[in-house]
N, C-alpha and C positions, 0 to 999 in steps of 0.2 A: 541175290543177298547171298554172302558167304560169312561164315561162322567158323573161327578157329579154335580149336582146343588142342590138348598137348595129345591126343589120340588121334588127331588128324583133321581134317576141313570138310564142312558140310556146305554144297552150294545149290541154291535154289534157284532156277531162271524165271524170269517173268514168263514165259509161257506156260510152265508148272504153275504158277499162282494163278495165271488166266484159267487155264484149265480147271481148276478148284472153284473159282467164282463163276466160271460158266456154267457148271453143274449144280451150284445153288441156285442161280438165276434161274435157268431153265425148270426147276422145281416151285418157282414161286408162283402163288394164284393169280392169275390176269395177266401172265405174260406170255406173248404167241411165239417170240423168239428174240434172237439177236439182229440187229442190224449194222450196215457199214457204219465207220465213225463219219465219213462225210458223205453227203448227199451230192451225188454228181448231177444227178437229173432232177432233184427236188421232191421224189418218191423214195420213202422208206422201204426197202424189200426184205423180206425175212431171210437170213443167211440158212441155206441147207445146214444139216447137223453135223456134217464134219469140218464146216468152216466157221462155225460160230464164234471160236475165239477172236477171229478178226473184228469182232464187233466190242474188244474189250482191250482195253489199253492200259498196262500195269506198268508204273513207275516208281524206282526204289530211289528215295532222297534221304540221307543222312539218317541210312537205317531205317528208315518208315516206309511204308507199304502205302502207295497211293492206287487207286483202282478206278477207272472210269469205264461204266457200262453202257452201251448203245442199243435200246431195247425197243420193242414193238410191244403195244399193251392191247390188248384186249377189248373193243368198243363196250361202253355201258359199267366197266369199272371205274372205281373211284381212282385217277391218275395218282394223286398226292398218297393214297393209301398202299397202293401197289408200290411206288416207288421206296415209300418209307420200309415197306415189307422186305424190298429186296434188297435195300441198304443193310437192314439188321441181319437177315439171312446170309449175305455175303459175309459180312464183317465176322458173323459168329462161326461159320464155317472155315473159313482162312484162319482165323486165328486159332481156332481149335486144331484142325491139320497141321499148321506151322509153329505154333507156339510162339508168334513174333506178333506185337500189335499193329493192326492195320489202323493208318492216320486218317484216311479220307476215303469213302467208298462215295464216288457221285456218279447218278443215274441220270442218261440223258433220253428223253422219250424221244425217239427218231419218227413213230409214227402211230397211229392208231388203226386197229385191224377191225373190219368190219365184218361178222360173218356172212358168208353167202346165201346160207339157207334160211336167213330171217325174214 
């Protein structure tokens, strides 16, 4: 996303937006982590911390931001409430940081993590 003013140009890459969104997601209750966008073997694996952005897709369409998040949720939490919380937190965090409205935040639950210590 690029904004031109008489003082110069500000350019925000989709990768930077994905970083903001990813930090917001990982702070949400019930989220175990990010997963790959496509499940090649049908099993969702949590991405390691350094590659979590691979579970985020940012599109810039007509000066609007659309964010798709691919997450793994903790077993026993209400998925709809966790997804709603993710949507609200990401939208708020990205809009606050950039000052640009986010048109959509789509949450794709790729898996549910069962705690091994149960």
